N, C-alpha and C positions, 0 to 999 in steps of 0.2 A: 644757305647760299647754294644756288644751283649753277652747275657748270655747263658751258655750251659744248656741243659735239666736238668742236675743234680742240677745246681745252682737254676734254676727255681723251681724244685721240693722242694728243701730245703726252699726257700723263702715262698712257699705256705704252707709248713708244719710247719714253725716256729710259726705262731699264734695258731695253734692247740696244739703244745707242750707247749706254754705259758699258754693256758687255762688249760691244764692238771696239770701243776705245781701249778697254782693258786688254783685249786680245791684241790689238795693234801695239800697245805699249809692251806687251809680253814679247812680241816678235822683234821689237827694236832694242831691247836691253841686251847688252853683250856681256858685261862683267859680272852679272848676278849668277848665283848658284841655281842648280836645278830645282831646289826646294822653293826658292823665291818664284821661279817660273811656274811651278805647279800651284803655288798659292795664288798667283794671279789668274791662272786658268780656273781654279776653283771659284774665285770671286766672279769671274766672267760667267761661269755656269750658274751661279746663284742669281746674278742679275738677269740672265736669260730666263730662268725659271720664274722669277718674279714677274717679268714681262708676260710670260705665258699665262700665269695666274690672273694678272690684271685683264688681259684680253678675254680670257674665258669668263671672268666675272662680268665684264661689260657685255659680252654676248648673251649671257644668261639674263642679265637685266633687260636687255632689249627684247628678248623672248617673253619675259614676264609682262613688260609694257604692252606688247602686241596682243598677248592673251587677254589682258585686262581691257584693252580697247575693243577686242572682239566681243567680250562678254558684256560690255557697256553699250554696244551698238544696238539700236532698236531692231527687234526681230519682226519680220513680216507676220501679219496675222495668219493663223492656221485655220483651215475650215473646220466647222463644228464636226464633232464625232458622228459618224453614221451618214455623212453626206458624201456624194460623189463629186470630186472637184472638177471632173470633165464635163 
């Protein structure tokens, strides 16, 4: 099953959105202890790093596809050795 570019972009963006939601929740809670807030911050950091890894992986995949497309493109014929192209 192949995913469209918009689906891939959404999948890559979801961990960053989750990190933002967790950070927002962390700022809104009042009655929780410092340990709970640090735990939420750690969870947000993990979500953020997963988003970074997903984006890097997608970028490397795009580079690989571009490299393969260049390699598969027809090359112009080169002049025979020993001849002057001018």
